[in-house]
PyMOL Python script that loads the backbone (N, CA, C, O; Angstrom):
from pymol import cmd

cmd.read_pdbstr("""\
ATOM      1  N   TYR A   1    -166.323  82.946 185.370  1.00  0.00           N
ATOM      2  CA  TYR A   1    -165.534  84.439 185.295  1.00  0.00           C
ATOM      3  C   TYR A   1    -165.860  85.399 184.132  1.00  0.00           C
ATOM      4  O   TYR A   1    -165.337  86.508 184.021  1.00  0.00           O
ATOM      5  N   HIS A   2    -166.729  84.907 183.311  1.00  0.00           N
ATOM      6  CA  HIS A   2    -167.033  85.583 182.100  1.00  0.00           C
ATOM      7  C   HIS A   2    -168.579  85.570 181.841  1.00  0.00           C
ATOM      8  O   HIS A   2    -169.282  84.931 182.624  1.00  0.00           O
ATOM      9  N   THR A   3    -169.169  86.258 180.753  1.00  0.00           N
ATOM     10  CA  THR A   3    -170.321  86.337 180.548  1.00  0.00           C
ATOM     11  C   THR A   3    -170.969  85.179 179.560  1.00  0.00           C
ATOM     12  O   THR A   3    -170.769  85.399 178.365  1.00  0.00           O
ATOM     13  N   PRO A   4    -171.623  84.127 179.831  1.00  0.00           N
ATOM     14  CA  PRO A   4    -172.066  82.960 178.895  1.00  0.00           C
ATOM     15  C   PRO A   4    -172.384  83.854 177.426  1.00  0.00           C
ATOM     16  O   PRO A   4    -172.799  85.013 177.439  1.00  0.00           O
ATOM     17  N   SER A   5    -172.143  83.185 176.367  1.00  0.00           N
ATOM     18  CA  SER A   5    -172.283  83.763 174.953  1.00  0.00           C
ATOM     19  C   SER A   5    -173.824  83.809 174.987  1.00  0.00           C
ATOM     20  O   SER A   5    -174.071  84.959 174.623  1.00  0.00           O
ATOM     21  N   PRO A   6    -174.853  83.262 175.196  1.00  0.00           N
ATOM     22  CA  PRO A   6    -176.143  83.683 174.937  1.00  0.00           C
ATOM     23  C   PRO A   6    -176.704  84.826 175.674  1.00  0.00           C
ATOM     24  O   PRO A   6    -177.770  85.359 175.366  1.00  0.00           O
ATOM     25  N   GLU A   7    -175.909  85.211 176.718  1.00  0.00           N
ATOM     26  CA  GLU A   7    -176.302  86.472 177.275  1.00  0.00           C
ATOM     27  C   GLU A   7    -175.686  87.777 177.099  1.00  0.00           C
ATOM     28  O   GLU A   7    -176.008  88.870 177.565  1.00  0.00           O
ATOM     29  N   ALA A   8    -174.513  87.358 176.155  1.00  0.00           N
ATOM     30  CA  ALA A   8    -173.813  88.556 175.747  1.00  0.00           C
ATOM     31  C   ALA A   8    -174.444  89.368 174.551  1.00  0.00           C
ATOM     32  O   ALA A   8    -175.357  88.867 173.895  1.00  0.00           O
ATOM     33  N   SER A   9    -173.991  90.521 174.295  1.00  0.00           N
ATOM     34  CA  SER A   9    -174.431  91.482 173.494  1.00  0.00           C
ATOM     35  C   SER A   9    -174.199  90.826 172.044  1.00  0.00           C
ATOM     36  O   SER A   9    -173.174  90.155 171.922  1.00  0.00           O
ATOM     37  N   PRO A  10    -174.952  90.940 171.060  1.00  0.00           N
ATOM     38  CA  PRO A  10    -174.383  90.539 169.536  1.00  0.00           C
ATOM     39  C   PRO A  10    -173.199  91.305 169.194  1.00  0.00           C
ATOM     40  O   PRO A  10    -172.506  90.809 168.306  1.00  0.00           O
ATOM     41  N   ILE A  11    -172.872  92.231 169.619  1.00  0.00           N
ATOM     42  CA  ILE A  11    -171.651  92.984 169.204  1.00  0.00           C
ATOM     43  C   ILE A  11    -170.500  93.032 170.377  1.00  0.00           C
ATOM     44  O   ILE A  11    -170.617  93.621 171.452  1.00  0.00           O
ATOM     45  N   SER A  12    -169.450  92.338 169.964  1.00  0.00           N
ATOM     46  CA  SER A  12    -168.587  92.108 171.076  1.00  0.00           C
ATOM     47  C   SER A  12    -167.729  93.623 171.121  1.00  0.00           C
ATOM     48  O   SER A  12    -167.568  94.313 170.114  1.00  0.00           O
ATOM     49  N   ILE A  13    -167.318  93.917 172.225  1.00  0.00           N
ATOM     50  CA  ILE A  13    -166.549  94.925 172.686  1.00  0.00           C
ATOM     51  C   ILE A  13    -165.394  94.762 173.499  1.00  0.00           C
ATOM     52  O   ILE A  13    -165.446  94.539 174.709  1.00  0.00           O
ATOM     53  N   PHE A  14    -164.061  94.904 172.647  1.00  0.00           N
ATOM     54  CA  PHE A  14    -163.082  94.519 173.493  1.00  0.00           C
ATOM     55  C   PHE A  14    -162.753  95.591 174.638  1.00  0.00           C
ATOM     56  O   PHE A  14    -162.913  96.791 174.418  1.00  0.00           O
ATOM     57  N   ASP A  15    -162.255  95.081 175.951  1.00  0.00           N
ATOM     58  CA  ASP A  15    -162.047  95.946 177.127  1.00  0.00           C
ATOM     59  C   ASP A  15    -160.820  95.761 177.535  1.00  0.00           C
ATOM     60  O   ASP A  15    -160.613  96.374 178.581  1.00  0.00           O
ATOM     61  N   SER A  16    -159.774  95.079 177.089  1.00  0.00           N
ATOM     62  CA  SER A  16    -158.532  95.042 177.322  1.00  0.00           C
ATOM     63  C   SER A  16    -157.414  94.854 176.453  1.00  0.00           C
ATOM     64  O   SER A  16    -157.640  94.256 175.401  1.00  0.00           O
ATOM     65  N   THR A  17    -156.286  95.236 176.680  1.00  0.00           N
ATOM     66  CA  THR A  17    -154.878  95.095 175.526  1.00  0.00           C
ATOM     67  C   THR A  17    -153.868  94.922 176.420  1.00  0.00           C
ATOM     68  O   THR A  17    -153.867  95.497 177.509  1.00  0.00           O
ATOM     69  N   LEU A  18    -152.905  94.095 176.020  1.00  0.00           N
ATOM     70  CA  LEU A  18    -151.462  94.119 176.608  1.00  0.00           C
ATOM     71  C   LEU A  18    -150.645  94.822 175.643  1.00  0.00           C
ATOM     72  O   LEU A  18    -150.632  94.748 174.415  1.00  0.00           O
ATOM     73  N   ILE A  19    -149.899  95.587 176.530  1.00  0.00           N
ATOM     74  CA  ILE A  19    -148.533  96.075 175.445  1.00  0.00           C
ATOM     75  C   ILE A  19    -147.427  95.650 176.329  1.00  0.00           C
ATOM     76  O   ILE A  19    -147.252  95.797 177.538  1.00  0.00           O
ATOM     77  N   ASN A  20    -146.681  95.043 175.341  1.00  0.00           N
ATOM     78  CA  ASN A  20    -145.412  94.156 175.998  1.00  0.00           C
ATOM     79  C   ASN A  20    -145.862  93.535 177.286  1.00  0.00           C
ATOM     80  O   ASN A  20    -145.190  93.652 178.311  1.00  0.00           O
ATOM     81  N   GLY A  21    -147.128  92.796 177.238  1.00  0.00           N
ATOM     82  CA  GLY A  21    -147.184  91.834 178.297  1.00  0.00           C
ATOM     83  C   GLY A  21    -147.844  92.541 179.549  1.00  0.00           C
ATOM     84  O   GLY A  21    -148.222  91.896 180.526  1.00  0.00           O
ATOM     85  N   LYS A  22    -147.942  93.776 179.458  1.00  0.00           N
ATOM     86  CA  LYS A  22    -148.652  94.440 180.784  1.00  0.00           C
ATOM     87  C   LYS A  22    -150.027  95.085 180.508  1.00  0.00           C
ATOM     88  O   LYS A  22    -150.057  95.666 179.423  1.00  0.00           O
ATOM     89  N   GLY A  23    -150.943  95.120 181.076  1.00  0.00           N
ATOM     90  CA  GLY A  23    -152.256  95.721 180.951  1.00  0.00           C
ATOM     91  C   GLY A  23    -153.315  95.373 182.155  1.00  0.00           C
ATOM     92  O   GLY A  23    -153.046  94.723 183.166  1.00  0.00           O
ATOM     93  N   ARG A  24    -154.422  95.882 181.857  1.00  0.00           N
ATOM     94  CA  ARG A  24    -155.543  95.697 182.877  1.00  0.00           C
ATOM     95  C   ARG A  24    -156.680  95.558 182.063  1.00  0.00           C
ATOM     96  O   ARG A  24    -156.762  95.920 180.889  1.00  0.00           O
ATOM     97  N   HIS A  25    -157.736  94.904 182.879  1.00  0.00           N
ATOM     98  CA  HIS A  25    -158.869  94.687 182.188  1.00  0.00           C
ATOM     99  C   HIS A  25    -160.148  95.099 183.238  1.00  0.00           C
ATOM    100  O   HIS A  25    -160.013  95.257 184.451  1.00  0.00           O
ATOM    101  N   THR A  26    -161.228  95.213 182.592  1.00  0.00           N
ATOM    102  CA  THR A  26    -162.305  95.637 183.405  1.00  0.00           C
ATOM    103  C   THR A  26    -162.675  94.758 184.619  1.00  0.00           C
ATOM    104  O   THR A  26    -162.912  93.565 184.435  1.00  0.00           O
ATOM    105  N   GLY A  27    -162.728  95.244 185.721  1.00  0.00           N
ATOM    106  CA  GLY A  27    -163.091  94.490 186.971  1.00  0.00           C
ATOM    107  C   GLY A  27    -161.799  93.810 187.318  1.00  0.00           C
ATOM    108  O   GLY A  27    -162.005  93.014 188.234  1.00  0.00           O
ATOM    109  N   GLY A  28    -160.497  93.822 186.917  1.00  0.00           N
ATOM    110  CA  GLY A  28    -159.310  93.121 187.181  1.00  0.00           C
ATOM    111  C   GLY A  28    -158.542  94.002 188.346  1.00  0.00           C
ATOM    112  O   GLY A  28    -158.864  95.132 188.712  1.00  0.00           O
ATOM    113  N   PRO A  29    -157.694  93.385 188.726  1.00  0.00           N
ATOM    114  CA  PRO A  29    -156.726  94.239 189.668  1.00  0.00           C
ATOM    115  C   PRO A  29    -156.038  95.449 189.092  1.00  0.00           C
ATOM    116  O   PRO A  29    -155.905  95.629 187.882  1.00  0.00           O
ATOM    117  N   PRO A  30    -155.635  96.219 189.973  1.00  0.00           N
ATOM    118  CA  PRO A  30    -154.883  97.660 189.441  1.00  0.00           C
ATOM    119  C   PRO A  30    -153.434  97.230 189.283  1.00  0.00           C
ATOM    120  O   PRO A  30    -152.595  97.484 190.147  1.00  0.00           O
ATOM    121  N   THR A  31    -153.147  96.551 188.121  1.00  0.00           N
ATOM    122  CA  THR A  31    -151.567  96.174 187.884  1.00  0.00           C
ATOM    123  C   THR A  31    -150.824  97.372 187.276  1.00  0.00           C
ATOM    124  O   THR A  31    -151.419  98.351 186.826  1.00  0.00           O
ATOM    125  N   ASP A  32    -149.613  97.250 187.286  1.00  0.00           N
ATOM    126  CA  ASP A  32    -148.925  98.078 186.678  1.00  0.00           C
ATOM    127  C   ASP A  32    -148.902  98.271 185.249  1.00  0.00           C
ATOM    128  O   ASP A  32    -148.680  97.227 184.634  1.00  0.00           O
ATOM    129  N   LEU A  33    -149.077  99.366 184.496  1.00  0.00           N
ATOM    130  CA  LEU A  33    -149.076  99.551 183.187  1.00  0.00           C
ATOM    131  C   LEU A  33    -147.680  99.426 182.477  1.00  0.00           C
ATOM    132  O   LEU A  33    -146.725  99.564 183.241  1.00  0.00           O
ATOM    133  N   PHE A  34    -147.401  99.203 181.225  1.00  0.00           N
ATOM    134  CA  PHE A  34    -146.027  99.267 180.635  1.00  0.00           C
ATOM    135  C   PHE A  34    -145.684 100.767 180.382  1.00  0.00           C
ATOM    136  O   PHE A  34    -146.449 101.663 180.027  1.00  0.00           O
ATOM    137  N   ARG A  35    -144.367 100.823 180.648  1.00  0.00           N
ATOM    138  CA  ARG A  35    -143.801 102.307 180.755  1.00  0.00           C
ATOM    139  C   ARG A  35    -142.289 102.093 180.000  1.00  0.00           C
ATOM    140  O   ARG A  35    -141.576 101.110 180.204  1.00  0.00           O
ATOM    141  N   LEU A  36    -142.038 102.923 179.324  1.00  0.00           N
ATOM    142  CA  LEU A  36    -140.707 102.867 178.504  1.00  0.00           C
ATOM    143  C   LEU A  36    -139.939 104.201 178.362  1.00  0.00           C
ATOM    144  O   LEU A  36    -140.491 105.146 177.799  1.00  0.00           O
ATOM    145  N   THR A  37    -138.536 104.325 178.911  1.00  0.00           N
ATOM    146  CA  THR A  37    -138.069 105.626 178.701  1.00  0.00           C
ATOM    147  C   THR A  37    -137.165 105.272 177.427  1.00  0.00           C
ATOM    148  O   THR A  37    -136.538 104.220 177.302  1.00  0.00           O
ATOM    149  N   VAL A  38    -137.196 106.194 176.613  1.00  0.00           N
ATOM    150  CA  VAL A  38    -136.790 106.032 175.001  1.00  0.00           C
ATOM    151  C   VAL A  38    -135.419 107.062 174.757  1.00  0.00           C
ATOM    152  O   VAL A  38    -135.375 108.162 175.306  1.00  0.00           O
ATOM    153  N   ILE A  39    -134.480 106.638 174.000  1.00  0.00           N
ATOM    154  CA  ILE A  39    -133.316 107.176 173.695  1.00  0.00           C
ATOM    155  C   ILE A  39    -133.485 107.651 172.219  1.00  0.00           C
ATOM    156  O   ILE A  39    -133.713 106.850 171.312  1.00  0.00           O
ATOM    157  N   LYS A  40    -133.359 109.015 172.022  1.00  0.00           N
ATOM    158  CA  LYS A  40    -133.599 109.460 170.677  1.00  0.00           C
ATOM    159  C   LYS A  40    -132.586 108.677 169.676  1.00  0.00           C
ATOM    160  O   LYS A  40    -131.386 108.602 169.940  1.00  0.00           O
ATOM    161  N   GLY A  41    -133.202 108.047 168.406  1.00  0.00           N
ATOM    162  CA  GLY A  41    -132.278 107.613 167.453  1.00  0.00           C
ATOM    163  C   GLY A  41    -132.250 106.060 167.571  1.00  0.00           C
ATOM    164  O   GLY A  41    -131.636 105.358 166.768  1.00  0.00           O
ATOM    165  N   LEU A  42    -132.936 105.584 168.597  1.00  0.00           N
ATOM    166  CA  LEU A  42    -133.101 104.124 168.681  1.00  0.00           C
ATOM    167  C   LEU A  42    -134.411 103.752 168.143  1.00  0.00           C
ATOM    168  O   LEU A  42    -135.293 104.600 168.008  1.00  0.00           O
ATOM    169  N   ARG A  43    -134.597 102.385 167.794  1.00  0.00           N
ATOM    170  CA  ARG A  43    -135.967 101.789 167.680  1.00  0.00           C
ATOM    171  C   ARG A  43    -136.391 100.879 168.415  1.00  0.00           C
ATOM    172  O   ARG A  43    -135.611  99.983 168.740  1.00  0.00           O
ATOM    173  N   TYR A  44    -137.648 100.871 168.838  1.00  0.00           N
ATOM    174  CA  TYR A  44    -138.192 100.238 169.931  1.00  0.00           C
ATOM    175  C   TYR A  44    -139.591  99.347 169.175  1.00  0.00           C
ATOM    176  O   TYR A  44    -140.325  99.801 168.297  1.00  0.00           O
ATOM    177  N   ARG A  45    -139.672  98.031 169.791  1.00  0.00           N
ATOM    178  CA  ARG A  45    -140.795  97.396 169.136  1.00  0.00           C
ATOM    179  C   ARG A  45    -141.813  97.205 170.346  1.00  0.00           C
ATOM    180  O   ARG A  45    -141.451  96.684 171.401  1.00  0.00           O
ATOM    181  N   LEU A  46    -142.997  97.621 170.143  1.00  0.00           N
ATOM    182  CA  LEU A  46    -144.192  97.488 171.170  1.00  0.00           C
ATOM    183  C   LEU A  46    -145.080  96.401 170.525  1.00  0.00           C
ATOM    184  O   LEU A  46    -145.350  96.329 169.326  1.00  0.00           O
ATOM    185  N   ARG A  47    -145.532  95.489 171.596  1.00  0.00           N
ATOM    186  CA  ARG A  47    -146.312  94.331 171.034  1.00  0.00           C
ATOM    187  C   ARG A  47    -147.738  94.507 171.732  1.00  0.00           C
ATOM    188  O   ARG A  47    -147.974  94.377 172.933  1.00  0.00           O
ATOM    189  N   LEU A  48    -148.499  94.783 170.867  1.00  0.00           N
ATOM    190  CA  LEU A  48    -150.136  95.249 171.358  1.00  0.00           C
ATOM    191  C   LEU A  48    -150.876  93.784 171.018  1.00  0.00           C
ATOM    192  O   LEU A  48    -150.952  93.289 169.894  1.00  0.00           O
ATOM    193  N   ILE A  49    -151.438  93.170 172.342  1.00  0.00           N
ATOM    194  CA  ILE A  49    -152.109  92.083 172.019  1.00  0.00           C
ATOM    195  C   ILE A  49    -153.545  92.278 172.855  1.00  0.00           C
ATOM    196  O   ILE A  49    -153.721  92.672 174.008  1.00  0.00           O
ATOM    197  N   ALA A  50    -154.567  91.825 171.773  1.00  0.00           N
ATOM    198  CA  ALA A  50    -155.942  91.690 172.288  1.00  0.00           C
ATOM    199  C   ALA A  50    -156.546  90.524 171.900  1.00  0.00           C
ATOM    200  O   ALA A  50    -156.515  90.156 170.725  1.00  0.00           O
ATOM    201  N   MET A  51    -157.201  89.780 172.941  1.00  0.00           N
ATOM    202  CA  MET A  51    -157.730  88.517 172.730  1.00  0.00           C
ATOM    203  C   MET A  51    -159.217  88.911 172.278  1.00  0.00           C
ATOM    204  O   MET A  51    -160.168  88.676 173.022  1.00  0.00           O
ATOM    205  N   SER A  52    -159.362  89.468 171.136  1.00  0.00           N
ATOM    206  CA  SER A  52    -160.636  89.825 170.708  1.00  0.00           C
ATOM    207  C   SER A  52    -160.705  89.596 168.977  1.00  0.00           C
ATOM    208  O   SER A  52    -159.683  89.619 168.291  1.00  0.00           O
ATOM    209  N   CYS A  53    -161.771  89.424 168.536  1.00  0.00           N
ATOM    210  CA  CYS A  53    -162.000  89.414 167.232  1.00  0.00           C
ATOM    211  C   CYS A  53    -161.712  90.407 166.329  1.00  0.00           C
ATOM    212  O   CYS A  53    -161.348  90.205 165.171  1.00  0.00           O
ATOM    213  N   ASP A  54    -161.905  91.711 166.957  1.00  0.00           N
ATOM    214  CA  ASP A  54    -161.842  92.892 165.658  1.00  0.00           C
ATOM    215  C   ASP A  54    -161.293  93.871 166.809  1.00  0.00           C
ATOM    216  O   ASP A  54    -162.151  94.568 167.350  1.00  0.00           O
ATOM    217  N   PRO A  55    -160.213  93.982 167.165  1.00  0.00           N
ATOM    218  CA  PRO A  55    -159.611  95.105 167.839  1.00  0.00           C
ATOM    219  C   PRO A  55    -159.437  96.131 166.774  1.00  0.00           C
ATOM    220  O   PRO A  55    -158.961  95.918 165.659  1.00  0.00           O
ATOM    221  N   ASN A  56    -159.988  97.571 167.358  1.00  0.00           N
ATOM    222  CA  ASN A  56    -159.784  98.733 166.591  1.00  0.00           C
ATOM    223  C   ASN A  56    -159.043  99.749 167.359  1.00  0.00           C
ATOM    224  O   ASN A  56    -159.775 100.517 167.983  1.00  0.00           O
ATOM    225  N   TRP A  57    -157.718  99.955 167.476  1.00  0.00           N
ATOM    226  CA  TRP A  57    -157.067 100.549 168.370  1.00  0.00           C
ATOM    227  C   TRP A  57    -156.939 102.148 167.893  1.00  0.00           C
ATOM    228  O   TRP A  57    -156.679 102.299 166.699  1.00  0.00           O
ATOM    229  N   VAL A  58    -157.075 103.207 168.603  1.00  0.00           N
ATOM    230  CA  VAL A  58    -156.455 104.391 168.302  1.00  0.00           C
ATOM    231  C   VAL A  58    -155.434 104.519 169.344  1.00  0.00           C
ATOM    232  O   VAL A  58    -155.715 104.628 170.537  1.00  0.00           O
ATOM    233  N   PHE A  59    -154.146 104.503 168.836  1.00  0.00           N
ATOM    234  CA  PHE A  59    -152.902 104.466 169.445  1.00  0.00           C
ATOM    235  C   PHE A  59    -152.106 105.753 169.443  1.00  0.00           C
ATOM    236  O   PHE A  59    -152.038 106.376 168.384  1.00  0.00           O
ATOM    237  N   SER A  60    -151.424 106.269 170.651  1.00  0.00           N
ATOM    238  CA  SER A  60    -150.629 107.354 170.389  1.00  0.00           C
ATOM    239  C   SER A  60    -149.659 107.271 171.553  1.00  0.00           C
ATOM    240  O   SER A  60    -149.906 106.479 172.462  1.00  0.00           O
ATOM    241  N   ILE A  61    -148.610 108.006 171.588  1.00  0.00           N
ATOM    242  CA  ILE A  61    -147.567 107.835 172.452  1.00  0.00           C
ATOM    243  C   ILE A  61    -147.407 109.321 172.973  1.00  0.00           C
ATOM    244  O   ILE A  61    -147.178 110.195 172.137  1.00  0.00           O
ATOM    245  N   ASP A  62    -147.491 109.580 174.016  1.00  0.00           N
ATOM    246  CA  ASP A  62    -147.410 110.860 174.739  1.00  0.00           C
ATOM    247  C   ASP A  62    -146.265 111.487 174.366  1.00  0.00           C
ATOM    248  O   ASP A  62    -145.246 110.799 174.308  1.00  0.00           O
ATOM    249  N   GLY A  63    -146.202 112.798 174.066  1.00  0.00           N
ATOM    250  CA  GLY A  63    -145.123 113.606 173.678  1.00  0.00           C
ATOM    251  C   GLY A  63    -144.394 113.258 172.214  1.00  0.00           C
ATOM    252  O   GLY A  63    -143.255 113.652 171.965  1.00  0.00           O
ATOM    253  N   HIS A  64    -145.093 112.569 171.396  1.00  0.00           N
ATOM    254  CA  HIS A  64    -144.407 112.189 170.069  1.00  0.00           C
ATOM    255  C   HIS A  64    -145.471 112.779 169.142  1.00  0.00           C
ATOM    256  O   HIS A  64    -146.688 112.782 169.324  1.00  0.00           O
ATOM    257  N   GLN A  65    -144.827 113.242 168.186  1.00  0.00           N
ATOM    258  CA  GLN A  65    -145.550 113.971 166.935  1.00  0.00           C
ATOM    259  C   GLN A  65    -145.711 113.188 165.811  1.00  0.00           C
ATOM    260  O   GLN A  65    -146.250 113.654 164.807  1.00  0.00           O
TER     261      GLN A  65
END
""", "prot")
cmd.dss("prot")
cmd.show_as("cartoon", "prot")
cmd.util.cbc("prot")
cmd.orient("prot")
């Protein structure tokens, strides 16, 4: 289900991340993504998880400044 390491490129590129346990990966099923309705003034914890050595995220929240 994966590319053997001798065949992989020398630079690994992560292609999936979980946000609070939900996410998708290349070639995987079209599962639901994480959604959250927020209430102003409350705090929320988002857990971002990637099974890669060097994830470099650009993360944003729609409608947030």
